[in-house]
VEXDRENVEX-526614 format. One record per residue (C-alpha): residue number from 1; residue in one letter; chain; x, y, z. Coordinates in steps of 0.02 Angstrom, whole numbers, plus 50000, padded with zeros to 5 digits. Layout:
<nodes>
  num  residuo  cadena     px     py     pz
  NUM        a       A      X      Y      Z
...
</nodes>
This chain:
<nodes>
  num  residuo  cadena     px     py     pz
    1        m       A  50000  50000  50000
    2        k       A  50064  50173  49956
    3        t       A  50104  50297  50092
    4        d       A  50020  50467  50109
    5        e       A  50181  50547  50050
    6        e       A  50184  50442  49891
    7        l       A  50002  50478  49855
    8        v       A  50027  50665  49879
    9        q       A  50177  50663  49764
   10        e       A  50076  50571  49631
   11        d       A  49940  50704  49648
   12        i       A  50071  50841  49627
   13        a       A  50142  50756  49473
   14        s       A  49970  50744  49395
   15        l       A  49922  50925  49427
   16        y       A  49896  51013  49260
   17        l       A  49823  51188  49254
   18        g       A  49842  51221  49068
   19        n       A  49953  51349  48981
   20        l       A  50006  51467  49119
   21        r       A  50121  51572  49008
   22        t       A  49982  51675  48926
   23        v       A  49834  51679  49045
   24        e       A  49682  51783  48996
   25        f       A  49538  51689  49080
   26        d       A  49497  51619  49252
   27        l       A  49589  51462  49305
   28        d       A  49497  51303  49354
   29        l       A  49587  51258  49515
   30        p       A  49549  51083  49582
   31        s       A  49511  51063  49766
   32        e       A  49561  50880  49769
   33        g       A  49695  50773  49688
   34        k       A  49662  50609  49596
   35        n       A  49714  50513  49752
   36        g       A  49604  50618  49865
   37        s       A  49733  50744  49927
   38        r       A  49651  50905  49988
   39        i       A  49717  51057  49892
   40        e       A  49718  51235  49959
   41        w       A  49776  51377  49845
   42        t       A  49869  51537  49890
   43        v       A  49943  51677  49783
   44        d       A  50079  51805  49812
   45        d       A  49984  51946  49724
   46        d       A  49795  51941  49736
   47        r       A  49775  52099  49632
   48        f       A  49787  51994  49475
   49        l       A  49747  51816  49529
   50        k       A  49630  51765  49670
   51        p       A  49651  51603  49770
   52        d       A  49492  51536  49689
   53        g       A  49569  51555  49515
   54        t       A  49484  51718  49466
   55        v       A  49595  51817  49348
   56        v       A  49600  52008  49350
   57        r       A  49701  52061  49199
   58        p       A  49808  52218  49217
   59        s       A  49733  52365  49125
   60        y       A  49813  52407  48958
   61        g       A  49977  52498  48980
   62        r       A  50023  52421  49147
   63        g       A  50108  52268  49076
   64        d       A  50092  52081  49098
   65        r       A  50111  52015  49275
   66        v       A  50184  51853  49343
   67        v       A  50098  51785  49498
   68        r       A  50161  51639  49603
   69        l       A  50018  51517  49631
   70        t       A  50048  51387  49767
   71        g       A  49945  51231  49796
   72        t       A  49962  51150  49967
   73        l       A  49916  50965  49955
   74        t       A  49870  50872  50115
   75        r       A  49832  50688  50142
   76        g       A  49835  50612  50314
   77        s       A  49986  50678  50405
   78        h       A  50083  50728  50249
   79        r       A  50081  50902  50173
   80        e       A  50178  50965  50022
   81        n       A  50177  51120  49912
   82        k       A  50180  51143  49724
   83        t       A  50210  51318  49654
   84        f       A  50167  51377  49478
   85        e       A  50216  51540  49393
   86        v       A  50064  51615  49307
   87        k       A  50091  51751  49177
   88        i       A  49933  51856  49165
   89        l       A  49921  51959  49007
   90        e       A  49872  52141  49014
   91        e       A  49705  52186  48938
   92        r       A  49695  52222  48753
   93        n       A  49689  52404  48703
   94        k       A  49503  52443  48700
   95        i       A  49521  52617  48625
   96        d       A  49400  52670  48488
   97        v       A  49506  52785  48381
   98        k       A  49421  52916  48273
   99        t       A  49578  53008  48213
  100        v       A  49765  52981  48215
  101        f       A  49842  53155  48206
  102        p       A  49961  53190  48060
  103        i       A  50136  53120  48074
  104        e       A  50278  53200  47978
  105        l       A  50457  53170  48028
  106        h       A  50610  53265  47966
  107        h       A  50783  53188  47964
  108        e       A  50951  53209  47880
  109        p       A  51016  53091  47745
  110        g       A  51127  52958  47823
  111        e       A  51055  52988  47998
  112        t       A  51006  52838  48103
  113        f       A  50849  52875  48202
  114        y       A  50706  52790  48290
  115        m       A  50522  52807  48252
  116        p       A  50412  52892  48383
  117        q       A  50353  52768  48512
  118        a       A  50185  52854  48532
  119        v       A  50072  52974  48437
  120        a       A  49918  53078  48476
  121        v       A  49744  53015  48435
  122        e       A  49565  53071  48457
  123        t       A  49439  52940  48512
  124        a       A  49259  52921  48457
  125        l       A  49211  53004  48623
  126        g       A  49318  53156  48582
  127        e       A  49458  53114  48703
  128        l       A  49636  53165  48659
  129        l       A  49760  53030  48708
  130        p       A  49937  52970  48674
  131        q       A  49945  52794  48603
  132        y       A  50091  52676  48575
  133        v       A  50127  52624  48396
  134        v       A  50196  52464  48321
  135        w       A  50287  52516  48161
  136        d       A  50298  52405  48009
  137        g       A  50482  52367  47984
  138        g       A  50528  52411  48162
  139        e       A  50577  52573  48248
  140        k       A  50757  52593  48189
  141        r       A  50773  52687  48023
  142        h       A  50911  52749  47909
  143        y       A  50888  52835  47741
  144        e       A  51038  52880  47634
  145        v       A  50944  52960  47490
  146        p       A  50844  53122  47509
  147        g       A  50659  53104  47475
  148        l       A  50486  53077  47548
  149        y       A  50459  52906  47627
  150        e       A  50293  52832  47683
  151        i       A  50285  52750  47855
  152        t       A  50149  52633  47916
  153        g       A  50103  52538  48072
  154        h       A  49960  52513  48194
  155        i       A  49908  52569  48367
  156        d       A  49979  52446  48494
  157        a       A  49865  52300  48541
  158        s       A  49736  52354  48413
  159        d       A  49700  52350  48227
  160        v       A  49696  52539  48204
  161        p       A  49813  52586  48060
  162        v       A  49941  52725  48073
  163        r       A  50016  52815  47923
  164        g       A  50138  52956  47904
  165        s       A  50291  53015  47811
  166        v       A  50476  53047  47834
  167        v       A  50553  53195  47745
  168        v       A  50737  53161  47716
  169        e       A  50838  53313  47663
  170        p       A  50993  53406  47720
  171        g       A  50974  53544  47849
  172        v       A  50809  53490  47927
  173        t       A  50872  53484  48107
  174        i       A  50818  53652  48176
  175        t       A  50924  53740  48305
  176        s       A  50895  53912  48376
  177        m       A  51001  54028  48480
  178        r       A  50858  54097  48585
  179        s       A  50941  54191  48727
  180        k       A  50875  54216  48902
  181        k       A  50802  54391  48917
  182        m       A  50790  54389  49106
  183        r       A  50887  54312  49247
  184        p       A  50820  54281  49422
  185        i       A  50901  54367  49568
  186        n       A  51008  54250  49672
  187        l       A  50902  54189  49818
  188        t       A  51039  54238  49940
  189        c       A  51005  54420  49895
  190        v       A  50819  54415  49938
  191        r       A  50744  54413  50112
  192        l       A  50559  54401  50149
  193        a       A  50489  54531  50269
  194        p       A  50466  54453  50442
  195        g       A  50290  54422  50502
  196        t       A  50209  54407  50331
  197        p       A  50116  54245  50288
  198        a       A  50250  54185  50167
  199        a       A  50390  54225  50289
  200        a       A  50298  54140  50431
  201        a       A  50274  53982  50327
  202        q       A  50458  53987  50278
  203        q       A  50510  54008  50459
  204        r       A  50404  53859  50515
  205        r       A  50486  53749  50385
  206        l       A  50658  53814  50433
  207        s       A  50626  53771  50615
  208        f       A  50570  53597  50565
  209        l       A  50726  53565  50460
  210        k       A  50838  53617  50603
  211        q       A  50771  53479  50715
  212        v       A  50779  53338  50586
  213        d       A  50898  53196  50634
  214        d       A  51030  53195  50497
  215        d       A  51090  53020  50539
  216        q       A  50911  52958  50519
  217        m       A  50910  53034  50345
  218        l       A  51071  52938  50309
  219        i       A  51028  52769  50389
  220        n       A  50970  52680  50231
  221        f       A  51121  52743  50133
  222        r       A  51245  52688  50265
  223        r       A  51161  52518  50286
  224        a       A  51164  52488  50098
  225        a       A  51351  52525  50094
  226        h       A  51383  52414  50247
  227        m       A  51431  52562  50356
  228        d       A  51397  52602  50539
  229        t       A  51221  52677  50551
  230        k       A  51267  52769  50712
  231        g       A  51115  52705  50807
  232        a       A  50997  52813  50705
  233        p       A  50810  52779  50710
  234        e       A  50729  52702  50557
  235        m       A  50646  52808  50424
  236        i       A  50457  52796  50405
  237        g       A  50328  52794  50266
  238        w       A  50397  52785  50090
  239        d       A  50575  52774  50162
  240        t       A  50559  52623  50275
  241        p       A  50700  52494  50262
  242        d       A  50592  52381  50154
  243        s       A  50526  52518  50039
  244        n       A  50594  52512  49863
  245        l       A  50585  52703  49856
  246        r       A  50695  52729  50008
  247        g       A  50818  52872  49989
  248        h       A  50706  52993  49896
  249        t       A  50665  53099  50049
  250        t       A  50850  53120  50086
  251        g       A  50871  53198  49915
  252        h       A  50728  53319  49948
  253        y       A  50805  53356  50118
  254        l       A  50970  53406  50036
  255        s       A  50878  53525  49920
  256        a       A  50777  53595  50064
  257        l       A  50933  53630  50168
  258        a       A  51018  53715  50020
  259        l       A  50865  53822  49982
  260        a       A  50839  53862  50166
  261        w       A  51016  53925  50183
  262        a       A  51003  54030  50025
  263        a       A  50835  54102  50079
  264        t       A  50880  54139  50261
  265        g       A  51069  54129  50286
  266        d       A  51042  54015  50435
  267        e       A  51209  53940  50485
  268        t       A  51133  53788  50572
  269        v       A  51058  53724  50410
  270        h       A  51221  53762  50321
  271        s       A  51314  53653  50445
  272        k       A  51184  53516  50427
  273        l       A  51201  53523  50238
  274        s       A  51391  53509  50249
  275        y       A  51373  53356  50361
  276        m       A  51248  53275  50245
  277        v       A  51355  53302  50090
  278        h       A  51514  53242  50176
  279        s       A  51423  53086  50239
  280        l       A  51353  53045  50067
  281        g       A  51528  53063  49999
  282        e       A  51582  52931  50125
  283        v       A  51440  52818  50068
  284        q       A  51489  52838  49885
  285        a       A  51669  52794  49930
  286        a       A  51612  52643  50034
  287        f       A  51511  52576  49887
  288        r       A  51664  52584  49775
  289        g       A  51731  52410  49737
  290        q       A  51588  52314  49817
  291        p       A  51522  52165  49716
  292        g       A  51393  52220  49587
  293        i       A  51428  52405  49617
  294        h       A  51505  52516  49483
  295        e       A  51606  52675  49500
  296        g       A  51507  52829  49553
  297        f       A  51353  52737  49616
  298        l       A  51256  52814  49761
  299        s       A  51086  52760  49827
  300        a       A  51001  52694  49983
  301        y       A  51007  52517  49909
  302        d       A  51120  52422  49791
  303        e       A  51109  52415  49601
  304        s       A  50985  52271  49595
  305        q       A  50831  52379  49560
  306        f       A  50920  52455  49410
  307        d       A  50966  52279  49350
  308        l       A  50785  52223  49367
  309        l       A  50719  52375  49273
  310        e       A  50828  52328  49125
  311        r       A  50739  52159  49128
  312        y       A  50570  52249  49129
  313        t       A  50524  52197  49306
  314        p       A  50358  52281  49350
  315        y       A  50303  52380  49501
  316        p       A  50292  52339  49648
  317        e       A  50439  52218  49631
  318        i       A  50538  52377  49595
  319        w       A  50488  52557  49623
  320        a       A  50556  52690  49506
  321        p       A  50743  52680  49544
  322        y       A  50787  52825  49428
  323        y       A  50653  52932  49511
  324        t       A  50740  52910  49678
  325        l       A  50910  52935  49600
  326        h       A  50849  53100  49527
  327        k       A  50801  53164  49700
  328        i       A  50976  53123  49763
  329        l       A  51062  53199  49611
  330        a       A  50952  53355  49617
  331        g       A  50988  53375  49802
  332        l       A  51175  53368  49770
  333        l       A  51163  53494  49628
  334        d       A  51057  53611  49735
  335        s       A  51188  53598  49871
  336        y       A  51315  53660  49746
  337        r       A  51207  53791  49659
  338        y       A  51127  53870  49812
  339        a       A  51256  53839  49948
  340        g       A  51418  53827  49849
  341        n       A  51462  53652  49913
  342        r       A  51598  53592  49793
  343        q       A  51601  53416  49863
  344        a       A  51417  53397  49818
  345        l       A  51461  53435  49637
  346        e       A  51600  53307  49637
  347        i       A  51483  53173  49706
  348        a       A  51352  53222  49575
  349        i       A  51481  53208  49436
  350        g       A  51517  53030  49494
  351        v       A  51332  52988  49491
  352        g       A  51316  53066  49318
  353        h       A  51460  52961  49251
  354        w       A  51379  52805  49326
  355        v       A  51215  52844  49236
  356        y       A  51301  52875  49069
  357        n       A  51411  52721  49082
  358        r       A  51260  52613  49120
  359        l       A  51132  52680  48998
  360        s       A  51252  52703  48853
  361        q       A  51265  52513  48845
  362        l       A  51078  52494  48813
  363        d       A  50987  52498  48647
  364        p       A  50873  52651  48624
  365        i       A  50724  52535  48600
  366        q       A  50761  52455  48769
  367        l       A  50771  52627  48850
  368        k       A  50603  52677  48777
  369        k       A  50524  52517  48841
  370        m       A  50596  52547  49015
  371        w       A  50529  52724  49027
  372        a       A  50359  52664  48966
  373        m       A  50338  52546  49113
  374        y       A  50202  52591  49238
  375        i       A  50281  52668  49395
  376        a       A  50438  52561  49382
  377        g       A  50503  52667  49238
  378        e       A  50466  52837  49314
  379        f       A  50626  52941  49318
  380        g       A  50581  53111  49388
  381        g       A  50689  53246  49311
  382        m       A  50845  53145  49273
  383        n       A  50858  53236  49106
  384        e       A  50856  53405  49194
  385        s       A  50993  53359  49318
  386        l       A  51104  53280  49186
  387        a       A  51083  53428  49068
  388        m       A  51126  53541  49214
  389        l       A  51283  53439  49248
  390        g       A  51327  53459  49065
  391        a       A  51304  53647  49075
  392        i       A  51409  53660  49234
  393        t       A  51553  53547  49180
  394        g       A  51550  53558  48991
  395        e       A  51554  53368  48979
  396        e       A  51459  53308  48827
  397        s       A  51430  53136  48904
  398        f       A  51307  53213  49028
  399        v       A  51207  53292  48887
  400        k       A  51203  53124  48797
  401        a       A  51145  53042  48958
  402        a       A  51006  53171  48975
  403        r       A  50945  53128  48799
  404        f       A  50930  52945  48849
  405        f       A  50775  52996  48948
  406        d       A  50678  53069  48801
  407        n       A  50499  53005  48820
  408        d       A  50404  52995  48656
  409        k       A  50235  52973  48742
  410        l       A  50254  53150  48809
  411        i       A  50364  53232  48677
  412        f       A  50289  53179  48511
  413        p       A  50106  53229  48543
  414        a       A  50172  53398  48601
  415        l       A  50269  53416  48438
  416        q       A  50107  53372  48348
  417        k       A  50030  53520  48445
  418        v       A  49898  53406  48522
  419        d       A  49851  53420  48706
  420        a       A  49854  53232  48733
  421        l       A  49896  53243  48918
  422        g       A  49742  53146  48972
  423        t       A  49790  52984  49064
  424        l       A  49969  53044  49094
  425        h       A  50031  53053  49274
  426        a       A  50050  53240  49305
  427        n       A  50201  53245  49419
  428        q       A  50287  53106  49323
  429        h       A  50288  53212  49165
  430        i       A  50307  53393  49223
  431        p       A  50489  53362  49278
  432        q       A  50523  53283  49108
  433        v       A  50468  53444  49025
  434        i       A  50581  53545  49139
  435        g       A  50718  53429  49079
  436        a       A  50671  53458  48897
  437        l       A  50692  53645  48923
  438        s       A  50859  53614  49010
  439        l       A  50912  53511  48859
  440        y       A  50865  53656  48747
  441        g       A  50984  53764  48848
  442        v       A  51133  53651  48808
  443        t       A  51087  53587  48634
  444        h       A  50984  53732  48561
  445        e       A  50874  53604  48474
  446        e       A  50713  53698  48445
  447        s       A  50603  53545  48469
  448        y       A  50645  53539  48655
  449        y       A  50590  53720  48678
  450        q       A  50431  53692  48578
  451        v       A  50385  53544  48689
  452        a       A  50407  53646  48848
  453        e       A  50312  53797  48784
  454        f       A  50166  53697  48714
  455        f       A  50154  53591  48871
  456        w       A  50151  53744  48986
  457        h       A  50015  53831  48887
  458        s       A  49913  53671  48878
  459        v       A  49918  53644  49066
  460        v       A  49885  53823  49117
  461        a       A  49747  53851  48990
  462        h       A  49656  53685  49007
  463        h       A  49708  53584  49159
  464        i       A  49712  53691  49316
  465        y       A  49594  53719  49460
  466        a       A  49555  53897  49516
  467        f       A  49703  53894  49638
  468        g       A  49830  53838  49506
  469        g       A  49845  53654  49550
  470        t       A  49828  53519  49418
  471        g       A  49778  53337  49402
  472        d       A  49651  53225  49487
  473        g       A  49705  53064  49568
  474        e       A  49880  53118  49515
  475        m       A  49829  53108  49330
  476        f       A  49800  53240  49198
  477        q       A  49621  53234  49138
  478        q       A  49548  53283  48971
  479        p       A  49566  53468  48925
  480        c       A  49448  53583  49022
  481        e       A  49384  53441  49132
  482        i       A  49378  53527  49302
  483        a       A  49199  53528  49367
  484        a       A  49189  53342  49333
  485        k       A  49341  53313  49444
  486        i       A  49300  53407  49604
  487        d       A  49340  53281  49739
  488        e       A  49461  53232  49877
  489        f       A  49599  53184  49753
  490        s       A  49628  53353  49669
  491        a       A  49793  53438  49635
  492        e       A  49945  53346  49700
  493        s       A  50054  53480  49779
  494        c       A  50217  53416  49705
  495        a       A  50142  53445  49532
  496        s       A  50122  53630  49575
  497        y       A  50299  53635  49643
  498        n       A  50364  53574  49475
  499        m       A  50247  53685  49373
  500        i       A  50322  53835  49464
  501        k       A  50497  53776  49416
  502        l       A  50445  53757  49234
  503        t       A  50360  53927  49235
  504        r       A  50513  54015  49304
  505        d       A  50628  53930  49178
  506        l       A  50516  53980  49031
  507        y       A  50500  54156  49101
  508        e       A  50686  54183  49083
  509        y       A  50670  54157  48895
  510        e       A  50503  54245  48869
  511        p       A  50454  54352  49020
  512        t       A  50270  54366  48980
  513        a       A  50150  54428  49113
  514        d       A  50039  54275  49102
  515        k       A  50180  54165  49168
  516        m       A  50197  54269  49326
  517        a       A  50008  54280  49343
  518        y       A  50006  54091  49351
  519        c       A  50156  54088  49467
  520        e       A  50073  54211  49586
  521        n       A  49912  54110  49587
  522        v       A  49990  53941  49622
  523        l       A  50119  54006  49747
  524        i       A  49991  54094  49856
  525        n       A  49839  53985  49833
  526        h       A  49919  53813  49826
  527        i       A  50098  53811  49891
  528        l       A  50064  53929  50036
  529        s       A  49899  53838  50065
  530        s       A  49983  53668  50067
  531        t       A  50090  53689  50223
  532        d       A  50037  53646  50400
  533        h       A  50019  53787  50526
  534        e       A  50093  53692  50674
  535        g       A  50271  53670  50612
  536        t       A  50265  53480  50596
  537        g       A  50343  53484  50423
  538        g       A  50182  53423  50345
  539        s       A  50115  53463  50172
  540        t       A  49954  53419  50084
  541        y       A  49965  53275  49962
  542        f       A  49802  53322  49875
  543        m       A  49711  53488  49893
  544        e       A  49534  53428  49919
  545        t       A  49405  53526  49819
  546        q       A  49238  53444  49863
  547        p       A  49114  53530  49982
  548        g       A  49162  53497  50163
  549        a       A  49344  53469  50114
  550        r       A  49485  53466  50240
  551        k       A  49671  53479  50218
  552        g       A  49775  53330  50271
  553        f       A  49958  53368  50307
  554        d       A  50068  53220  50264
  555        t       A  50228  53194  50365
  556        e       A  50270  53015  50312
  557        n       A  50396  53042  50174
  558        s       A  50281  53041  50023
  559        c       A  50327  53132  49863
  560        c       A  50227  53285  49915
  561        h       A  50304  53285  50088
  562        g       A  50473  53287  50002
  563        t       A  50437  53433  49886
  564        g       A  50349  53517  50032
  565        l       A  50514  53522  50126
  566        e       A  50580  53629  49983
  567        s       A  50431  53729  49922
  568        q       A  50416  53849  50070
  569        f       A  50583  53924  50018
  570        m       A  50526  53962  49840
  571        y       A  50440  54129  49872
  572        g       A  50596  54235  49855
  573        q       A  50645  54156  49689
  574        s       A  50508  54237  49586
  575        i       A  50491  54414  49654
  576        y       A  50631  54502  49560
  577        y       A  50711  54478  49389
  578        q       A  50848  54574  49299
  579        g       A  50887  54593  49115
  580        e       A  50899  54716  48972
  581        g       A  50940  54859  49091
  582        q       A  50784  54829  49196
  583        l       A  50733  54768  49366
  584        i       A  50564  54681  49353
  585        v       A  50455  54665  49506
  586        a       A  50359  54511  49454
  587        l       A  50272  54467  49618
  588        y       A  50211  54581  49756
  589        l       A  50279  54495  49911
  590        a       A  50350  54599  50054
  591        s       A  50538  54579  50041
  592        h       A  50709  54661  50032
  593        l       A  50825  54643  49883
  594        k       A  51008  54688  49904
  595        t       A  51148  54658  49778
  596        d       A  51306  54754  49735
  597        d       A  51208  54876  49627
  598        t       A  51029  54861  49691
  599        d       A  50942  54896  49856
  600        v       A  50752  54887  49847
  601        t       A  50619  54852  49978
  602        i       A  50440  54801  49943
  603        d       A  50313  54837  50079
  604        c       A  50142  54759  50055
  605        d       A  50010  54675  50161
  606        f       A  49904  54525  50112
  607        n       A  49761  54607  50208
  608        h       A  49772  54758  50094
  609        p       A  49825  54701  49919
  610        e       A  49769  54867  49848
  611        t       A  49929  54956  49903
  612        v       A  50112  54915  49870
  613        r       A  50257  55027  49922
  614        i       A  50431  55009  49850
  615        a       A  50577  55099  49932
  616        i       A  50731  55133  49827
  617        g       A  50899  55122  49912
  618        r       A  50995  55099  49751
  619        l       A  50942  55054  49576
  620        e       A  51030  55053  49408
  621        g       A  50918  55048  49257
  622        k       A  50729  55053  49238
  623        l       A  50603  54988  49362
  624        v       A  50468  54880  49282
  625        l       A  50312  54827  49377
  626        r       A  50195  54686  49329
  627        h       A  50014  54740  49311
  628        p       A  49918  54598  49396
  629        d       A  49779  54526  49290
  630        w       A  49660  54535  49439
  631        s       A  49666  54726  49442
  632        d       A  49579  54825  49304
  633        r       A  49683  54979  49340
  634        m       A  49852  55023  49413
  635        t       A  49923  55192  49463
  636        v       A  50102  55231  49509
  637        s       A  50168  55380  49607
  638        i       A  50341  55433  49664
  639        n       A  50352  55524  49830
  640        g       A  50167  55568  49814
  641        a       A  50174  55635  49635
  642        a       A  50110  55543  49483
  643        a       A  50248  55447  49396
  644        r       A  50283  55448  49210
  645        i       A  50244  55272  49155
  646        a       A  50230  55169  48997
  647        e       A  50119  55015  48998
  648        k       A  50137  54870  48877
  649        d       A  50095  54685  48878
  650        g       A  50050  54678  49062
  651        y       A  50199  54778  49126
  652        v       A  50216  54958  49184
  653        t       A  50386  55040  49158
  654        v       A  50429  55187  49270
  655        e       A  50508  55313  49152
  656        d       A  50567  55432  49287
  657        s       A  50745  55421  49352
  658        l       A  50744  55349  49526
  659        a       A  50860  55405  49665
  660        p       A  50903  55335  49836
  661        g       A  50764  55377  49958
  662        d       A  50625  55379  49828
  663        e       A  50465  55289  49876
  664        i       A  50352  55220  49743
  665        t       A  50170  55188  49784
  666        v       A  50070  55068  49676
  667        r       A  49880  55072  49687
  668        l       A  49785  54920  49628
  669        n       A  49601  54876  49622
  670        p       A  49566  54704  49693
  671        e       A  49384  54655  49669
  672        l       A  49276  54503  49694
  673        r       A  49257  54396  49539
  674        l       A  49180  54231  49489
  675        i       A  49297  54099  49419
  676        p       A  49190  53978  49317
  677        t       A  49247  53802  49279
  678        p       A  49273  53775  49093
  679        d       A  49160  53623  49082
  680        d       A  49016  53694  49187
  681        p       A  48991  53883  49189
  682        n       A  48873  53867  49337
  683        r       A  49007  53786  49447
  684        v       A  49116  53929  49508
  685        a       A  49255  53978  49626
  686        i       A  49279  54152  49700
  687        g       A  49430  54263  49682
  688        y       A  49479  54425  49766
  689        g       A  49641  54506  49711
  690        p       A  49775  54370  49707
  691        f       A  49675  54258  49824
  692        v       A  49554  54114  49798
  693        l       A  49422  54119  49934
  694        a       A  49347  53970  50024
  695        a       A  49191  53961  50130
  696        l       A  49212  53893  50306
  697        r       A  49077  53760  50311
  698        d       A  49057  53576  50355
  699        e       A  48915  53533  50236
  700        t       A  48956  53407  50101
  701        s       A  48829  53472  49976
  702        y       A  48865  53619  49862
  703        q       A  48816  53791  49923
  704        t       A  48714  53885  49793
  705        l       A  48756  54069  49773
  706        d       A  48617  54182  49712
  707        v       A  48730  54274  49591
  708        s       A  48734  54287  49403
  709        d       A  48889  54394  49379
  710        d       A  49029  54485  49470
  711        a       A  48918  54633  49513
  712        a       A  48795  54520  49603
  713        l       A  48939  54436  49695
  714        k       A  49001  54606  49757
  715        s       A  48827  54642  49824
  716        l       A  48816  54473  49911
  717        l       A  48984  54467  50000
  718        v       A  49029  54599  50130
  719        k       A  49215  54629  50164
  720        d       A  49292  54659  50335
  721        a       A  49377  54828  50345
  722        d       A  49552  54768  50388
  723        s       A  49567  54593  50319
  724        v       A  49526  54488  50167
  725        r       A  49377  54408  50253
  726        f       A  49201  54414  50185
  727        s       A  49031  54367  50250
  728        a       A  48863  54328  50171
  729        g       A  48740  54311  50313
  730        s       A  48813  54176  50426
  731        e       A  48934  54112  50293
  732        i       A  49118  54163  50308
  733        f       A  49238  54169  50160
  734        v       A  49427  54178  50185
  735        p       A  49582  54153  50077
  736        l       A  49620  53969  50053
  737        y       A  49798  53992  50120
  738        t       A  49732  54044  50292
  739        i       A  49641  53880  50321
  740        d       A  49726  53751  50432
  741        d       A  49613  53609  50492
  742        e       A  49443  53689  50463
  743        s       A  49319  53615  50339
  744        y       A  49297  53721  50184
  745        e       A  49217  53738  50013
  746        i       A  49306  53808  49860
  747        y       A  49179  53778  49722
  748        f       A  48997  53832  49724
  749        n       A  48842  53819  49619
  750        q       A  48789  53980  49536
  751        r       A  48604  54015  49521
</nodes>
């Protein structure tokens, strides 16, 4: 007679579940073997396969998934396991394409190039989307003879045909020598006026940074390099020892310390920054020569996640290793740029060489496939940091490395001039656009600039809430889809942080007033609104927009907590610009500017945005003042007498010569206004001057305002004499930035 063990092993040998390499349908899992063994099933990832055999295919674009399915067979006293690997195929592309937008490529004779990985389409429902393409004949192309060549293919995982053309002729690569018309004032030369809301928020963040345990920020790095962790406590949240994103907050922390020192001159944070940089240099040195580690590497783990990415391992097995590396690299570069730390630059150069040496060994098609992977392939602004390294050092290898991160799914629809941002992760792609603009700065290839400019205008015109934030559930929606996305998942704050960076960078090339209008809006109404009032270092992840919303201040090392460490030191970066013999006052924030040739003080009060005073200690050149778009008129006087001014394109130039001791008074006209959502004109927000107002109320249903236009709104809301606080009966309306933990409502129904 056979033993229980022999019978179980026979049952295991006879188990057949079908073809598990390409699973699309539910599995029929037996509960009993042929010899009567009892079978219990378990899985290591029940998102895609349930223990009862139910299959949940990954949605299109998220990739196939491999799940380990284990059967535990029991008979009598014997128990034994059998494990199967089940590859579950992602869903087929269900898109119903109405139009594939025109595709025309331009290349030089003899140039080897790769076809765009994705193009813009319009669906039968009118949605604008990027879609991957499978090209007939493959992606790699080379044409020796000038001419017009037809290209064909189909939308990935569908039968939708794609057609276009390649124009091959000499001189088609367009470069431009667009110069920067303005340069920002060094942050070390600007100090916010004490006691103002922006200065108070900055001071709270400074105080928080000063009490952070530096060794805790270093623990994962030291452990990865087999160094003494100095008894530091473990990191939490997204930086726990078992998190595949560990190390990203440390990069943000470096940037925050550098910005904090530049914005305040605080020597404690300067000392902390020096310690952090020196310690990371020790980690980089300790990694050197270890098995599997290559020269220049620096992270809070070894190189295995990068190895797995090159084998297309999906999330959550790995979690965006180049995203985390970007935070570290950006922190090092900020330490050099803002605080002059030369060692930080040397460490960054080592990291940059490591990136180039690794990625230069990979085929461009492999790189594109890596960056297309859901979450795993996210890379932050690696292209920005590498282009910046190229600009600082003059090393061409860094510029080449930056180009390795070109993302066709973002770039090509923008070059087609189609707002196909819908379904793209907002804060994944905004840093890539910043990087494209940085690449323009070192290559002068016009296409990079065109991508950045088109993207910015698309987002600001069609994808922002009243307070300047963008995205819902972290994703861009269809153009002008705002009222339909008023909920608890609106406007990730790190997306606004990066939109401000992009806006400032574009402003240096083309200092148009609309860029600073956006910057003012999002700085005051989102960034200033996103910080906690208690000094815990918390920032909002989402800015809730539904009635009865409340802010939640995250302190557990999320992406928005990381950018929030930095963002409260951004105010001084956008107030003043110089160029073409002018000093531009772009934002009206109370502050003092002092350089070798300029001494200017702005005195203004958020409670009284109608008056701005500017004291001249020293000024060479013309003074130019931005005319805010929220004020229908603007007057300027010097020492009480009307100034000679010239107004053009949203700026007022003071034509009078200014001398030390002169005081300029600017009078503005802030008024209440309705801000309708583009997809529902009867769903509105309320603005007053630079502020977005919110009602203090707990109700979760929309409040209906009996107003039809701005005039009716002005009759309904009554302003306090000495603050931006309004009432309508028992309802109170205040600027969004003033709200801490109260319930509020931003959007209202208009009768």
